[in-house]
KOLVONU-259732 format. One record per residue (C-alpha): residue in three letters; y, x, z; chain; residue number from 1. Coordinates in nm, 2 decimals. Layout:
N
+-----+--------+--------+--------+----+-----+
:  aa :      v :      u :      w : ch :   i :
+-----+--------+--------+--------+----+-----+
: Ala :      Y :      X :      Z :  A : NUM :
...
+-----+--------+--------+--------+----+-----+
END
This chain:
316
+-----+--------+--------+--------+----+-----+
:  aa :      v :      u :      w : ch :   i :
+-----+--------+--------+--------+----+-----+
: Met :   2.26 :  -1.63 :   0.50 :  A :   1 :
: Lys :   2.21 :  -1.57 :   0.14 :  A :   2 :
: Arg :   2.28 :  -1.18 :   0.09 :  A :   3 :
: Ser :   2.54 :  -1.08 :  -0.22 :  A :   4 :
: Val :   2.71 :  -0.79 :  -0.32 :  A :   5 :
: Leu :   3.04 :  -0.81 :  -0.49 :  A :   6 :
: Ala :   3.00 :  -0.50 :  -0.75 :  A :   7 :
: Ala :   2.91 :  -0.39 :  -1.09 :  A :   8 :
: Ala :   2.58 :  -0.35 :  -1.21 :  A :   9 :
: Ala :   2.37 :  -0.14 :  -0.96 :  A :  10 :
: Leu :   2.03 :   0.00 :  -1.00 :  A :  11 :
: Ala :   1.88 :   0.30 :  -0.82 :  A :  12 :
: Gly :   1.86 :   0.65 :  -0.88 :  A :  13 :
: Leu :   1.87 :   1.02 :  -0.84 :  A :  14 :
: Met :   1.75 :   1.36 :  -0.79 :  A :  15 :
: Val :   1.88 :   1.73 :  -0.91 :  A :  16 :
: Ser :   1.70 :   2.04 :  -1.11 :  A :  17 :
: Cys :   1.69 :   2.36 :  -0.98 :  A :  18 :
: Thr :   1.80 :   2.53 :  -1.30 :  A :  19 :
: Ala :   2.12 :   2.58 :  -1.37 :  A :  20 :
: Arg :   2.21 :   2.22 :  -1.46 :  A :  21 :
: Thr :   2.28 :   1.93 :  -1.22 :  A :  22 :
: Asp :   2.03 :   1.71 :  -1.35 :  A :  23 :
: Val :   1.96 :   1.44 :  -1.07 :  A :  24 :
: Val :   1.64 :   1.20 :  -1.05 :  A :  25 :
: Tyr :   1.53 :   0.89 :  -0.88 :  A :  26 :
: Pro :   1.22 :   0.72 :  -0.91 :  A :  27 :
: Tyr :   1.31 :   0.35 :  -0.91 :  A :  28 :
: Glu :   1.18 :   0.14 :  -0.59 :  A :  29 :
: Val :   1.13 :  -0.25 :  -0.69 :  A :  30 :
: Ala :   1.08 :  -0.37 :  -0.38 :  A :  31 :
: Asn :   1.42 :  -0.53 :  -0.36 :  A :  32 :
: Arg :   1.48 :  -0.56 :  -0.76 :  A :  33 :
: Leu :   1.30 :  -0.55 :  -1.08 :  A :  34 :
: Pro :   1.43 :  -0.38 :  -1.37 :  A :  35 :
: Ser :   1.39 :  -0.56 :  -1.70 :  A :  36 :
: Asp :   1.08 :  -0.48 :  -1.84 :  A :  37 :
: Glu :   0.93 :  -0.50 :  -1.48 :  A :  38 :
: Ser :   0.76 :  -0.17 :  -1.47 :  A :  39 :
: Asp :   0.88 :   0.13 :  -1.23 :  A :  40 :
: Ser :   1.08 :   0.43 :  -1.36 :  A :  41 :
: Leu :   1.23 :   0.77 :  -1.27 :  A :  42 :
: Lys :   1.63 :   0.76 :  -1.32 :  A :  43 :
: Val :   1.75 :   1.09 :  -1.40 :  A :  44 :
: Phe :   2.12 :   1.14 :  -1.38 :  A :  45 :
: Leu :   2.25 :   1.45 :  -1.64 :  A :  46 :
: Ser :   2.55 :   1.67 :  -1.55 :  A :  47 :
: Gly :   2.64 :   1.59 :  -1.93 :  A :  48 :
: Gly :   2.72 :   1.19 :  -1.83 :  A :  49 :
: Lys :   2.39 :   1.08 :  -1.95 :  A :  50 :
: Val :   2.14 :   0.86 :  -1.75 :  A :  51 :
: Leu :   1.77 :   0.92 :  -1.89 :  A :  52 :
: Thr :   1.51 :   0.69 :  -1.74 :  A :  53 :
: Ile :   1.11 :   0.81 :  -1.72 :  A :  54 :
: Pro :   0.87 :   0.53 :  -1.71 :  A :  55 :
: Leu :   0.58 :   0.58 :  -1.42 :  A :  56 :
: Pro :   0.25 :   0.50 :  -1.51 :  A :  57 :
: Leu :   0.22 :   0.29 :  -1.16 :  A :  58 :
: Arg :   0.41 :   0.13 :  -0.86 :  A :  59 :
: Leu :   0.48 :   0.34 :  -0.59 :  A :  60 :
: Gly :   0.62 :   0.26 :  -0.26 :  A :  61 :
: Arg :   0.77 :   0.55 :  -0.04 :  A :  62 :
: Ser :   0.77 :   0.83 :  -0.22 :  A :  63 :
: Ile :   0.89 :   1.23 :  -0.20 :  A :  64 :
: Phe :   0.98 :   1.45 :  -0.51 :  A :  65 :
: Ala :   0.74 :   1.79 :  -0.52 :  A :  66 :
: Pro :   0.92 :   2.09 :  -0.34 :  A :  67 :
: Asp :   0.85 :   2.27 :  -0.67 :  A :  68 :
: Gly :   1.05 :   1.98 :  -0.89 :  A :  69 :
: Lys :   0.75 :   1.90 :  -1.14 :  A :  70 :
: Ser :   0.59 :   1.61 :  -0.96 :  A :  71 :
: Val :   0.67 :   1.32 :  -0.75 :  A :  72 :
: Tyr :   0.42 :   1.14 :  -0.47 :  A :  73 :
: Gly :   0.38 :   0.82 :  -0.35 :  A :  74 :
: Ala :   0.21 :   0.52 :  -0.17 :  A :  75 :
: His :   0.04 :   0.30 :  -0.40 :  A :  76 :
: Ala :   0.23 :  -0.03 :  -0.39 :  A :  77 :
: Thr :   0.09 :  -0.39 :  -0.53 :  A :  78 :
: Arg :   0.33 :  -0.68 :  -0.53 :  A :  79 :
: Thr :   0.30 :  -0.98 :  -0.32 :  A :  80 :
: Glu :   0.60 :  -1.17 :  -0.39 :  A :  81 :
: Pro :   0.87 :  -1.16 :  -0.69 :  A :  82 :
: His :   1.05 :  -0.94 :  -0.56 :  A :  83 :
: Ser :   0.87 :  -0.73 :  -0.25 :  A :  84 :
: Leu :   0.61 :  -0.48 :  -0.23 :  A :  85 :
: Arg :   0.33 :  -0.40 :   0.01 :  A :  86 :
: Ala :   0.23 :  -0.06 :   0.03 :  A :  87 :
: Glu :  -0.19 :   0.01 :  -0.05 :  A :  88 :
: Pro :  -0.38 :   0.28 :   0.10 :  A :  89 :
: Gly :  -0.38 :   0.63 :  -0.05 :  A :  90 :
: Leu :  -0.14 :   0.83 :  -0.23 :  A :  91 :
: Ala :  -0.07 :   0.90 :  -0.61 :  A :  92 :
: Lys :   0.07 :   1.17 :  -0.75 :  A :  93 :
: Ile :   0.23 :   1.18 :  -1.06 :  A :  94 :
: Glu :   0.35 :   1.46 :  -1.28 :  A :  95 :
: Phe :   0.51 :   1.54 :  -1.58 :  A :  96 :
: Asn :   0.55 :   1.70 :  -1.92 :  A :  97 :
: Pro :   0.31 :   1.51 :  -2.00 :  A :  98 :
: Thr :   0.32 :   1.22 :  -1.76 :  A :  99 :
: Arg :  -0.01 :   1.17 :  -1.57 :  A : 100 :
: Ala :  -0.11 :   0.99 :  -1.23 :  A : 101 :
: Ser :  -0.40 :   1.12 :  -1.00 :  A : 102 :
: Thr :  -0.53 :   1.01 :  -0.68 :  A : 103 :
: Val :  -0.41 :   1.26 :  -0.41 :  A : 104 :
: Pro :  -0.82 :   1.37 :  -0.24 :  A : 105 :
: Gly :  -0.84 :   1.24 :   0.11 :  A : 106 :
: Thr :  -0.58 :   1.00 :   0.10 :  A : 107 :
: Pro :  -0.72 :   0.68 :   0.01 :  A : 108 :
: Thr :  -0.87 :   0.52 :   0.34 :  A : 109 :
: Phe :  -0.51 :   0.58 :   0.51 :  A : 110 :
: Ala :  -0.23 :   0.36 :   0.57 :  A : 111 :
: Ile :   0.05 :   0.53 :   0.52 :  A : 112 :
: Lys :   0.38 :   0.49 :   0.73 :  A : 113 :
: Ser :   0.54 :   0.90 :   0.68 :  A : 114 :
: Phe :   0.40 :   1.18 :   0.47 :  A : 115 :
: Ala :   0.49 :   1.52 :   0.43 :  A : 116 :
: Leu :   0.40 :   1.81 :   0.18 :  A : 117 :
: Ser :   0.43 :   2.20 :   0.23 :  A : 118 :
: Val :   0.61 :   2.43 :  -0.03 :  A : 119 :
: Arg :   0.30 :   2.53 :  -0.15 :  A : 120 :
: Gln :   0.14 :   2.17 :  -0.23 :  A : 121 :
: Asp :  -0.19 :   2.33 :  -0.02 :  A : 122 :
: Lys :  -0.12 :   2.08 :   0.29 :  A : 123 :
: Leu :  -0.02 :   1.73 :   0.37 :  A : 124 :
: Ile :   0.01 :   1.54 :   0.66 :  A : 125 :
: Ile :   0.06 :   1.19 :   0.73 :  A : 126 :
: Ser :   0.13 :   0.93 :   1.01 :  A : 127 :
: Gly :  -0.07 :   0.63 :   0.97 :  A : 128 :
: Ser :  -0.44 :   0.55 :   1.03 :  A : 129 :
: Arg :  -0.74 :   0.52 :   0.91 :  A : 130 :
: Pro :  -1.08 :   0.34 :   0.96 :  A : 131 :
: Asp :  -1.31 :   0.53 :   1.18 :  A : 132 :
: Val :  -1.67 :   0.45 :   1.37 :  A : 133 :
: Asn :  -1.44 :   0.28 :   1.68 :  A : 134 :
: Gly :  -1.24 :   0.06 :   1.43 :  A : 135 :
: Arg :  -0.92 :   0.29 :   1.33 :  A : 136 :
: Ser :  -0.77 :   0.61 :   1.46 :  A : 137 :
: Cys :  -0.42 :   0.64 :   1.47 :  A : 138 :
: Gly :  -0.15 :   0.92 :   1.46 :  A : 139 :
: Val :  -0.06 :   1.24 :   1.25 :  A : 140 :
: Phe :  -0.36 :   1.39 :   1.01 :  A : 141 :
: Glu :  -0.37 :   1.71 :   0.84 :  A : 142 :
: Ile :  -0.48 :   1.72 :   0.51 :  A : 143 :
: Leu :  -0.62 :   2.02 :   0.30 :  A : 144 :
: Leu :  -0.57 :   2.02 :  -0.06 :  A : 145 :
: Pro :  -0.67 :   2.03 :  -0.33 :  A : 146 :
: Val :  -1.03 :   1.97 :  -0.11 :  A : 147 :
: Gly :  -0.92 :   1.65 :   0.07 :  A : 148 :
: Asn :  -1.07 :   1.77 :   0.42 :  A : 149 :
: Val :  -0.91 :   1.59 :   0.67 :  A : 150 :
: Arg :  -0.81 :   1.70 :   1.04 :  A : 151 :
: Gln :  -0.66 :   1.45 :   1.29 :  A : 152 :
: Val :  -0.37 :   1.67 :   1.48 :  A : 153 :
: Phe :  -0.17 :   1.36 :   1.69 :  A : 154 :
: Ile :  -0.33 :   1.05 :   1.84 :  A : 155 :
: Ser :  -0.13 :   0.75 :   1.90 :  A : 156 :
: Asp :  -0.19 :   0.38 :   2.01 :  A : 157 :
: Cys :  -0.27 :   0.19 :   1.73 :  A : 158 :
: Arg :  -0.10 :  -0.07 :   1.89 :  A : 159 :
: Tyr :   0.22 :   0.17 :   1.81 :  A : 160 :
: Arg :   0.04 :   0.40 :   1.54 :  A : 161 :
: Trp :   0.37 :   0.42 :   1.38 :  A : 162 :
: Ala :   0.53 :   0.70 :   1.65 :  A : 163 :
: Trp :   0.64 :   0.96 :   1.42 :  A : 164 :
: Asp :   0.84 :   0.89 :   1.12 :  A : 165 :
: Asp :   1.04 :   1.08 :   0.84 :  A : 166 :
: Leu :   0.81 :   1.38 :   0.88 :  A : 167 :
: Ser :   0.93 :   1.69 :   0.74 :  A : 168 :
: Met :   0.72 :   2.04 :   0.73 :  A : 169 :
: Ser :   0.82 :   2.36 :   0.77 :  A : 170 :
: Pro :   0.74 :   2.61 :   0.47 :  A : 171 :
: Asp :   0.42 :   2.78 :   0.60 :  A : 172 :
: Gly :   0.27 :   2.45 :   0.70 :  A : 173 :
: Val :   0.25 :   2.57 :   1.06 :  A : 174 :
: Gln :   0.55 :   2.29 :   1.23 :  A : 175 :
: Ala :   0.69 :   1.97 :   1.13 :  A : 176 :
: Val :   0.99 :   1.77 :   1.26 :  A : 177 :
: Ala :   0.98 :   1.40 :   1.28 :  A : 178 :
: Thr :   1.14 :   1.10 :   1.40 :  A : 179 :
: Val :   1.04 :   0.93 :   1.73 :  A : 180 :
: Gly :   1.13 :   0.62 :   1.90 :  A : 181 :
: Ser :   1.38 :   0.34 :   1.78 :  A : 182 :
: Asn :   1.77 :   0.26 :   1.87 :  A : 183 :
: Thr :   1.63 :  -0.10 :   1.95 :  A : 184 :
: Asp :   1.42 :   0.05 :   2.28 :  A : 185 :
: His :   1.71 :   0.34 :   2.32 :  A : 186 :
: Asp :   1.49 :   0.64 :   2.26 :  A : 187 :
: Leu :   1.53 :   0.77 :   1.93 :  A : 188 :
: His :   1.52 :   1.14 :   1.91 :  A : 189 :
: Leu :   1.41 :   1.41 :   1.76 :  A : 190 :
: Glu :   1.09 :   1.57 :   1.79 :  A : 191 :
: Leu :   0.96 :   1.91 :   1.69 :  A : 192 :
: Met :   0.54 :   1.90 :   1.63 :  A : 193 :
: Asp :   0.33 :   2.27 :   1.62 :  A : 194 :
: Leu :   0.02 :   2.15 :   1.41 :  A : 195 :
: Val :  -0.18 :   2.43 :   1.50 :  A : 196 :
: His :  -0.20 :   2.35 :   1.87 :  A : 197 :
: Gly :  -0.10 :   2.00 :   1.86 :  A : 198 :
: Thr :   0.17 :   2.02 :   2.09 :  A : 199 :
: Thr :   0.54 :   1.82 :   2.08 :  A : 200 :
: Lys :   0.85 :   1.93 :   2.19 :  A : 201 :
: Ser :   1.17 :   1.70 :   2.22 :  A : 202 :
: Leu :   1.50 :   1.81 :   2.07 :  A : 203 :
: Gly :   1.73 :   1.55 :   2.23 :  A : 204 :
: Ser :   1.80 :   1.22 :   2.11 :  A : 205 :
: Glu :   2.19 :   1.43 :   1.93 :  A : 206 :
: Phe :   1.99 :   1.41 :   1.60 :  A : 207 :
: Arg :   1.76 :   1.13 :   1.46 :  A : 208 :
: Leu :   1.62 :   1.26 :   1.17 :  A : 209 :
: Gly :   1.53 :   1.62 :   1.01 :  A : 210 :
: Val :   1.44 :   1.80 :   0.69 :  A : 211 :
: Trp :   1.33 :   2.17 :   0.66 :  A : 212 :
: Ser :   1.47 :   2.37 :   0.43 :  A : 213 :
: Pro :   1.21 :   2.52 :   0.18 :  A : 214 :
: Asp :   1.30 :   2.89 :   0.25 :  A : 215 :
: Gly :   1.27 :   2.81 :   0.60 :  A : 216 :
: Lys :   1.62 :   2.92 :   0.72 :  A : 217 :
: Trp :   1.77 :   2.58 :   0.84 :  A : 218 :
: Ile :   1.65 :   2.22 :   0.92 :  A : 219 :
: Ala :   1.91 :   1.96 :   0.81 :  A : 220 :
: Thr :   1.99 :   1.70 :   1.04 :  A : 221 :
: Leu :   2.17 :   1.36 :   1.07 :  A : 222 :
: Gly :   2.36 :   1.29 :   1.36 :  A : 223 :
: Asn :   2.19 :   1.00 :   1.58 :  A : 224 :
: Arg :   2.53 :   0.86 :   1.70 :  A : 225 :
: Ser :   2.78 :   0.99 :   1.45 :  A : 226 :
: Asp :   2.79 :   1.03 :   1.10 :  A : 227 :
: Gly :   2.76 :   1.41 :   1.09 :  A : 228 :
: Ile :   2.55 :   1.64 :   0.89 :  A : 229 :
: Phe :   2.43 :   1.95 :   1.07 :  A : 230 :
: Leu :   2.22 :   2.26 :   1.01 :  A : 231 :
: Ile :   2.00 :   2.40 :   1.31 :  A : 232 :
: Asp :   1.85 :   2.71 :   1.32 :  A : 233 :
: Pro :   1.42 :   2.66 :   1.33 :  A : 234 :
: His :   1.42 :   2.95 :   1.54 :  A : 235 :
: Asp :   1.72 :   2.94 :   1.80 :  A : 236 :
: Phe :   1.78 :   2.54 :   1.84 :  A : 237 :
: Ser :   2.14 :   2.64 :   1.97 :  A : 238 :
: Arg :   2.24 :   2.79 :   1.70 :  A : 239 :
: Arg :   2.41 :   2.53 :   1.44 :  A : 240 :
: Arg :   2.64 :   2.42 :   1.18 :  A : 241 :
: Ser :   2.87 :   2.12 :   1.11 :  A : 242 :
: Leu :   2.89 :   2.02 :   0.75 :  A : 243 :
: Gly :   3.11 :   1.71 :   0.77 :  A : 244 :
: Ser :   3.00 :   1.36 :   0.72 :  A : 245 :
: Thr :   2.78 :   1.21 :   0.51 :  A : 246 :
: Ser :   2.57 :   0.83 :   0.48 :  A : 247 :
: Pro :   2.25 :   0.74 :   0.68 :  A : 248 :
: Ile :   2.05 :   0.83 :   0.38 :  A : 249 :
: Arg :   1.77 :   1.11 :   0.41 :  A : 250 :
: Pro :   1.92 :   1.45 :   0.25 :  A : 251 :
: Glu :   1.71 :   1.67 :   0.03 :  A : 252 :
: Trp :   1.72 :   1.96 :   0.00 :  A : 253 :
: Ser :   1.71 :   2.16 :  -0.33 :  A : 254 :
: Pro :   1.43 :   2.38 :  -0.44 :  A : 255 :
: Asp :   1.64 :   2.71 :  -0.39 :  A : 256 :
: Ser :   1.76 :   2.57 :  -0.05 :  A : 257 :
: Arg :   2.11 :   2.64 :  -0.17 :  A : 258 :
: Tyr :   2.21 :   2.28 :  -0.20 :  A : 259 :
: Leu :   2.18 :   1.93 :  -0.02 :  A : 260 :
: Leu :   2.16 :   1.61 :  -0.22 :  A : 261 :
: Leu :   2.36 :   1.32 :  -0.02 :  A : 262 :
: Trp :   2.47 :   0.95 :  -0.10 :  A : 263 :
: Lys :   2.81 :   0.88 :  -0.07 :  A : 264 :
: Tyr :   2.98 :   0.54 :  -0.04 :  A : 265 :
: Ser :   3.34 :   0.48 :  -0.18 :  A : 266 :
: Leu :   3.55 :   0.23 :  -0.03 :  A : 267 :
: Phe :   3.58 :  -0.01 :  -0.30 :  A : 268 :
: Arg :   3.54 :   0.22 :  -0.59 :  A : 269 :
: Cys :   3.18 :   0.08 :  -0.63 :  A : 270 :
: Gly :   3.31 :  -0.31 :  -0.51 :  A : 271 :
: Ile :   3.25 :  -0.47 :  -0.18 :  A : 272 :
: Gly :   2.93 :  -0.55 :  -0.01 :  A : 273 :
: Ile :   2.88 :  -0.86 :   0.17 :  A : 274 :
: Asp :   2.57 :  -0.83 :   0.42 :  A : 275 :
: Ile :   2.44 :  -0.50 :   0.21 :  A : 276 :
: Glu :   2.61 :  -0.21 :   0.14 :  A : 277 :
: Pro :   2.77 :  -0.15 :  -0.23 :  A : 278 :
: Pro :   2.62 :   0.10 :  -0.49 :  A : 279 :
: Ala :   2.64 :   0.47 :  -0.42 :  A : 280 :
: Thr :   2.72 :   0.75 :  -0.56 :  A : 281 :
: Leu :   2.50 :   1.08 :  -0.58 :  A : 282 :
: Glu :   2.67 :   1.43 :  -0.46 :  A : 283 :
: Thr :   2.56 :   1.81 :  -0.38 :  A : 284 :
: Leu :   2.69 :   2.02 :  -0.09 :  A : 285 :
: Asp :   2.64 :   2.39 :  -0.14 :  A : 286 :
: Ile :   2.52 :   2.50 :   0.20 :  A : 287 :
: Gly :   2.67 :   2.84 :   0.14 :  A : 288 :
: Thr :   3.04 :   2.75 :   0.10 :  A : 289 :
: Gly :   3.05 :   2.32 :   0.23 :  A : 290 :
: Arg :   3.17 :   2.23 :  -0.12 :  A : 291 :
: Arg :   3.05 :   1.90 :  -0.24 :  A : 292 :
: Ser :   3.01 :   1.79 :  -0.61 :  A : 293 :
: Thr :   2.98 :   1.44 :  -0.74 :  A : 294 :
: Ile :   2.67 :   1.39 :  -1.01 :  A : 295 :
: Arg :   2.96 :   1.19 :  -1.20 :  A : 296 :
: Ser :   2.66 :   1.00 :  -1.42 :  A : 297 :
: Ser :   2.54 :   0.85 :  -1.10 :  A : 298 :
: Gln :   2.83 :   0.67 :  -1.02 :  A : 299 :
: Cys :   2.82 :   0.37 :  -0.87 :  A : 300 :
: Gln :   2.45 :   0.35 :  -0.95 :  A : 301 :
: Leu :   2.23 :   0.42 :  -0.62 :  A : 302 :
: Gln :   2.13 :   0.08 :  -0.43 :  A : 303 :
: Ile :   1.77 :   0.15 :  -0.32 :  A : 304 :
: Gly :   1.48 :   0.41 :  -0.37 :  A : 305 :
: Ser :   1.36 :   0.78 :  -0.30 :  A : 306 :
: Thr :   1.56 :   1.11 :  -0.37 :  A : 307 :
: Gly :   1.48 :   1.41 :  -0.46 :  A : 308 :
: Trp :   1.51 :   1.69 :  -0.73 :  A : 309 :
: Leu :   1.36 :   1.73 :  -1.06 :  A : 310 :
: Arg :   1.33 :   2.07 :  -1.30 :  A : 311 :
: Gly :   1.54 :   2.04 :  -1.57 :  A : 312 :
: Glu :   1.31 :   2.08 :  -1.85 :  A : 313 :
: Ile :   1.15 :   1.77 :  -1.74 :  A : 314 :
: Ala :   1.46 :   1.57 :  -1.85 :  A : 315 :
: Arg :   1.50 :   1.75 :  -2.18 :  A : 316 :
+-----+--------+--------+--------+----+-----+
END
């Protein structure tokens, strides 16, 4: 069946600033749609109602924003068909003001499913594989930056090499959370990973995804069998708060740990989707008060791509 969307024009984008302004940014991913100039770009949704586009020097696959809001890390990607991208080995770092790209040390040999960055950007963990003397080694790897030293923390069967997905690291780089399993196999659950001792602990099947706050006080989680978003105390997993409902898209913390950036779908407001979701809108959630605020310039603009926060001066 041919996929279609009955909606207004829909490109994707998003991100918010760690200054007093709430500027939202998003690296446009071209896996399903090409912008008119056929180049990757970063779309910044400004609180004043404007949308800023920053061209990127290379194409990215899965990407994340740096915790300080100054750069974007992403997997290299190349075009295999007119409307699809394939992830290439290694990670790139794109910095702004001025815009420049570099290869992340220690990553060029990796095929990457998921990755996470420490708050100080001195450590990176990758779920994926790399060549070794026996062919390929699969699992979770730790890379110290900027030197690029690699240590394998967890080993997995290469026939099931993507055992850990949606990685998120604690601010001190000692622990991480990851999604394990699948709904198809009825074993989807959240797992706590000890990166020092190489041990794991299941957090149960109630949650399917976790994102560690930059200050280390909370893990924001999405419900596995509901549309709820919750905060879990990483020091006492029985202590948790419900923040209401949300979309199934990964939430992203602001650098000061005060807000979560969420996707919001509105019935009929952005059109009606057939076979795929209609475009979405960005909103911020204040974890102290529970208040939600819509980023109006992003109204009905989001359809695909990574989300995160960018420092306000980059958008000036």
